[in-house]
N, C-alpha and C positions, 0 to 999 in steps of 0.2 A: 375741475370745477370748483371753485370756493363755495364753499356754502354761502347762502343768503339765509336771512330771521325766518323764512318760509320752513327750512329745512329744519330750524330748530322747534318749531311746531309739528312740524312730522315725525321727528325723533320720538318727542315726548307721545306723540299718539300714537307710534309703533310700541311703546310699552303698555299700553289699554292693548295693542291687537295681541299681545304675548296673553296677556292674563286672558283674556278672550280665547283665545288657541288651546288653553291649558285650562278652561274651565277653572278659574282661581274664584276662590269666594273673596269678599268684598274685601277683607281684611290684606289677604293676599295680593289684591289688586292695588289698594293703597300704597303697601309696600313696593312692590315695584317702579309706582308712578312717583311716590318718593326719592326713588334710588335714580330715577331719569332725571329726574326735575335737580340733583345734586352733579349728577354727568353734566348736564346740560351747563349750567352755572358756569363750568369751564372751558367749556369749547369755544375754541375759534373761529373765526369767521372764514380764516386763512387755510382752515383745514377742506380736504374734500367730504363730503356728506359720509362716504364710505368708511373713512379715517375715523369720524365720528364715531360710527355706528359700530368700529371695529374694538372702539370702547366702551359702547354701552352695551351692548348686546352679553359679553362675557362678566359683567358686572348683574346683570339682569339671571344670568346661567347662576351666578355664585350663590344670588339672596334665596334660590328657590332649589339649588341642587339638579339641575338639570340642565347637561351640556347642549344638548341638542335641541332646541325648545320649539321647533318645530317640526318634529320629527314625525308625529302624527297626519302633520298636514301636507308632508313630503308624500305619504303613502298616498294620501286621499288624491291629490296631484296628479300621481303619476296613474294613479288608478284611471281618474276621469279622462287623461289623455289618451290611452289607451281604448275608448270608448269611440274617439274620432278616427283612428287609426285608417279603417277601410274606408272613409271617405275620403280621407287626405289621400290614399294613392288610388282613388279613382280621379282625382280631378288631378295628380301627377302625370298618370296615364295617357289622358286625354287632352295635354294642357303642347301647345304649338313646341314649347320651350321646357324640360324636365326640371333642367337646375333652377330657371325661373322660379317657376310653382314650388319648389322643395324649398328656396330662400322664402315665399310665401308661408308656407307651412312653419318653418321653423321661426318667423318671428310671429305668425298667430299666436305659437305658445308661450312669450312673452307674457301674456296678459295672466301667466297663474304667476303671481308676484304679491308677497304680502307685506310691502314694506314701502308703499308708496300711496301717494295722495289719493288715487282712485282706484277703484276696481271694476273691471271688466268683463261680460259674461264672456267664458270661453267659448260657447254656442253657437255664439252672433259673430263674435271673431273670424272664428271657424268657417262659417258660412260666407262671409262675404270677401274673405281674407284673397281667393284667386280671381276676382275681379277689380277691387280697389284700387284706384290711383293712390300712390307714394308721395308724401309732399316731399319728399328729395328722394329721386329714384337713379341711384347710381350703379342698379343691381348690372345692368349691361358691361359697363366698366369691369366689373366685378368678376363678371362670368369670362370677359375677353382676358382679363390676367388669371385666372384658374387655368384657360388653355395652356399658358406657356409657365406654368407653376413647376417647380421639383417636388418641393415641400411646402403642407398648406397644415394653418393652423387655426383651429377652433377655440376660443376661449369662450367656456361655457357659462352660464348665467344660472338659470334656475330649475329647479328638479319639476318634473313635469315637463315643463320646457325641453328636458333633454331630450325627451323620449323624440321632438318633432326633430331637433340636432342628428339623432340618428338615422332618420328618414331623409337628412339631407346628405349624409354621408354616405347612404345606400346609393344613391343617385349621382353622386360623386365618382363612388367608387363605379358605378357602372360604365361611365364615358373615362373615367381616366383612373384604371387599375395599377398603373405604375406611378403613381401621384404617393407620396408619403404623408400620410396624414396624422395631426397629433391632436388631442383633444385634452386642453386645458383645465383643471377643476381645482377648488378651493384647498386649504394646507387644510382647514378645520371646519366644523359644521359653524355656521353664522348665517344667520336669518334661514329662507329656504333653499339657498345656495346650493348648488351642486358637488359634491366630493366626490373621489374615486370610488367611494362603496356603491354610490348609486348609480354611477355610472356604467360602473362593471357589472350591475345586479340586470342591467336590461341589454347587455349586450355590445356595448360600444368598444370594448377593447377588441373585438373581432373586427373590427373597421378603421380603428386607428389605435395610436399607442396613447395610453391615459397618463399625464401628465399631472403629478401631483404639484400644484406650485409652490406650495409653504404660504402663499398667500392668506391672511386671517382677516384680510376687509372684504366684505359683501359688493369687491368691484376688483379689475388686478391692478393695483400696483406694482409695474418692476422692479423698484427699488426694495420690494418686500417678499420678494419672488426667491427663492432659493437660488442657490449657483447653477443648475444644470436649468433650470426654466430660463432663466435670463441666458444661457450660453444658447438655447435653444431657439428663444426668442429672435435673437441677431442672426439668426441662419436660414430661417424659414424666409420662403419669396413671398407668400399670402399670409393676411391673418383676418378672419371673422371675429369680432369681438363681440360676442350677443350681451344684449339688455344696457339699462341704463347706469345699472351700476358701475360697469366698465366702462361706458361712454364719460362717466363723471370722472374717473380715474386716469384715460387715456385721453382726453380732449386735446390736452398740452404736447402732444406727442407730433411734431410735423413729418411725420413718417407714412408715407403714398401706400405703403404696403398694409397697410393697418382701414379694415371697412369696418363702419359700424352697421350693426343692424338691431334693431329695437321700435316699441309703441313707445310715441310721448306718454306719460303716465302722470306728470306732474307738471306746473306752473313754470319751475324754476327751467328745467329743461326746456320748455317750449319757448322760452324767450331766449334762453342760447342758441338754438336750432335754428330759432325763427318759424317755427311750424306748431299748430293747434295741437292743443293736449287731443289725445284721441288718433293722431297721425302716424303715420308708419314713416320707419325711415331705411332707408339706405344710403350711407354715406363715407366719402373715402375720407381717412383722418385730414390729408392734406387739403383737404377742400370747408374745413371748419373756419367758422368767423372767427378773427382772433384781433386781440389789441380792444373790442370793446368792455371788455369785464370789467 
């Protein structure tokens, strides 16, 4: 998905959010904003938003000498997510379709994001997610495809959210213990996206093979993945891509193995999928509207 002018404004705003997350003084914040302004001046609207972010964030990191800008926020998000695990499991255990409920839990965690136009309180999202209607709802098709799959891949998104991805993997393991499962993570810290370190810390490696993609963008760009990940991507039967960043990088793939699961958190993606900001989406990649960008 190519950028729009709105994305440039969002990227500039992200620099301010970095300053606040790090509790920078005014001079530090000003330097971050100036650095962002210089980078944004050179961006092309033919880039995806995650490609632009992959240029911006290393510059911000170099400016203040901190590689993982959101390391404190990642810990905070994970701790917050743990608070809702008991409630989530209660809802899954009483649900008529546990996999559907686990998918709902996994997308509720998608609100733990520090790089979007709008923020949403996780408390409200968790409370409503098990009853809310999805604006685009292809979960049933995903579940049917899961029954026939032999190799399944989740492409992770944010830290905190990854705890609910683990819940989804646990439910899938209960029904399909013979299924080969892979959990793909970013190759380096970028915003609050999940890396191998955070995935292992909560035990995802006990349920799935963790795959360090080598990708340095806050969204999965296949051409930037290492060869191991590219080969694996071509071999799996079913792929669940979590979050808007992955959608922004993969919406041009006409690949019906890929399902997107995310909450719409900005106007640009809202226009792209034809659903309101705040909506929940489970969408097969082959069914994305094309030719209208």
